[in-house]
C-alpha positions as CSV (number, residue, x, y, z in Angstrom):
1,X,43.1,-30.6,-52.2
2,X,44.1,-32.5,-49.2
3,X,41.8,-32.7,-46.2
4,X,43.5,-32.0,-42.9
5,X,42.6,-34.3,-40.0
6,X,40.1,-32.8,-37.5
7,X,41.5,-32.1,-34.0
8,X,39.7,-33.8,-31.2
9,X,38.1,-31.4,-28.7
10,X,36.3,-32.2,-25.5
11,X,33.4,-29.7,-24.9
12,X,31.5,-29.5,-21.7
13,X,28.5,-27.3,-21.1
14,X,25.5,-27.9,-18.7
15,X,23.2,-25.9,-21.0
16,X,22.0,-28.4,-23.6
17,X,21.1,-25.9,-26.3
18,X,24.3,-23.9,-26.0
19,X,26.2,-27.2,-26.0
20,X,24.5,-28.4,-29.2
21,X,25.0,-25.1,-31.2
22,X,28.6,-24.8,-30.1
23,X,29.5,-28.4,-30.9
24,X,27.7,-28.0,-34.3
25,X,29.7,-24.9,-35.2
26,X,33.1,-26.3,-34.1
27,X,32.4,-29.5,-36.2
28,X,32.0,-27.2,-39.2
29,X,35.6,-26.2,-38.7
30,X,38.6,-28.5,-38.1
31,X,37.4,-30.1,-34.9
32,X,36.1,-33.5,-34.0
33,X,33.9,-32.6,-31.0
34,X,33.0,-34.8,-28.1
35,X,30.1,-32.8,-26.5
36,X,29.2,-33.7,-22.9
37,X,26.5,-32.2,-20.7
38,X,27.3,-34.2,-17.6
39,X,30.2,-32.9,-15.5
40,X,31.2,-36.4,-14.1
41,X,31.2,-37.9,-17.6
42,X,33.3,-35.0,-18.9
43,X,35.9,-35.4,-16.1
44,X,36.1,-39.2,-16.8
45,X,36.7,-38.6,-20.5
46,X,39.3,-36.0,-19.8
47,X,41.1,-38.5,-17.5
48,X,41.0,-41.3,-20.1
49,X,44.7,-41.6,-21.2
50,X,43.6,-43.3,-24.4
51,X,41.5,-40.2,-25.4
52,X,44.0,-37.7,-26.6
53,X,42.2,-34.4,-26.8
54,X,43.9,-31.4,-28.4
55,X,42.0,-29.1,-26.1
56,X,39.3,-29.1,-23.5
57,X,36.6,-26.4,-23.6
58,X,34.4,-25.7,-20.5
59,X,31.5,-23.4,-21.0
60,X,30.1,-22.0,-17.7
61,X,26.8,-20.9,-19.1
62,X,24.7,-20.1,-16.0
63,X,25.3,-19.4,-12.3
64,X,25.3,-22.6,-10.3
65,X,26.5,-25.0,-13.0
66,X,29.4,-27.2,-12.1
67,X,32.0,-25.8,-14.6
68,X,34.0,-24.3,-11.6
69,X,34.4,-27.7,-9.8
70,X,34.9,-29.5,-13.1
71,X,38.0,-27.4,-13.8
72,X,39.6,-28.9,-10.7
73,X,38.5,-32.4,-11.5
74,X,39.9,-32.2,-15.0
75,X,43.2,-30.7,-13.7
76,X,43.6,-33.7,-11.3
77,X,43.1,-36.1,-14.2
78,X,44.4,-34.4,-17.3
79,X,46.5,-31.4,-16.4
80,X,48.5,-32.1,-19.6
81,X,45.7,-30.9,-21.9
82,X,45.2,-27.3,-22.9
83,X,42.1,-25.9,-21.1
84,X,39.8,-23.1,-22.2
85,X,37.2,-21.7,-19.8
86,X,34.4,-19.7,-21.3
87,X,32.6,-17.9,-18.4
88,X,29.4,-16.6,-20.0
89,X,27.7,-16.4,-16.5
90,X,30.4,-14.0,-15.3
91,X,30.5,-15.3,-11.8
92,X,33.7,-17.4,-11.7
93,X,36.7,-15.8,-10.2
94,X,39.7,-15.8,-12.5
95,X,41.1,-19.3,-12.6
96,X,44.9,-19.5,-12.7
97,X,45.0,-23.2,-13.7
98,X,43.3,-22.8,-17.1
99,X,45.3,-21.8,-20.1
100,X,42.8,-19.2,-21.5
101,X,39.6,-17.6,-20.2
102,X,36.9,-15.9,-22.2
103,X,34.5,-13.7,-20.1
104,X,30.9,-12.5,-20.8
105,X,27.8,-13.1,-22.7
106,X,29.2,-11.3,-25.8
107,X,31.8,-14.0,-26.4
108,X,31.3,-14.9,-30.0
109,X,32.2,-18.0,-31.9
110,X,35.1,-16.1,-33.5
111,X,36.5,-15.7,-30.0
112,X,36.0,-19.5,-29.3
113,X,37.7,-20.5,-32.6
114,X,40.7,-18.1,-32.1
115,X,41.3,-19.3,-28.5
116,X,40.9,-23.0,-29.5
117,X,43.2,-22.6,-32.4
118,X,45.9,-21.1,-30.2
119,X,45.5,-23.8,-27.5
120,X,45.6,-26.6,-30.0
121,X,49.0,-25.4,-31.3
122,X,50.5,-25.1,-27.8
123,X,52.6,-27.9,-26.4
124,X,52.3,-28.8,-22.7
125,X,54.9,-26.9,-20.6
126,X,57.8,-28.5,-18.9
127,X,56.0,-28.8,-15.5
128,X,52.4,-30.1,-15.1
129,X,49.8,-27.8,-13.6
130,X,48.4,-28.7,-10.3
131,X,45.0,-28.0,-8.7
132,X,46.2,-27.5,-5.2
């Protein structure tokens, strides 16, 4: 049996407990997770050209966290990476610059895994996304 290499994922969530449990579960699958709680650090990691993430996952866990602003920061730095927004707080307007959005507190790990799997397969489009 051959082991497939794990795909690198950047995971941001301001909620430490949710970040930890999500990262743990993703690591049980085919993902090497860089889990970050700080939005500035997450945007710096996404902009690092030497860090080739297969996908970036932003979890907006509670009203007032910085996931909304972080999306635009990441798009400025790393618009070439597939981006999944998980809006568990339900207060972000649809964001046209992300590749996939999951809404609501009933979002399960099965939803996460399916969305990430699809995004990791996709190749960047012919023209880069822009935040503004």
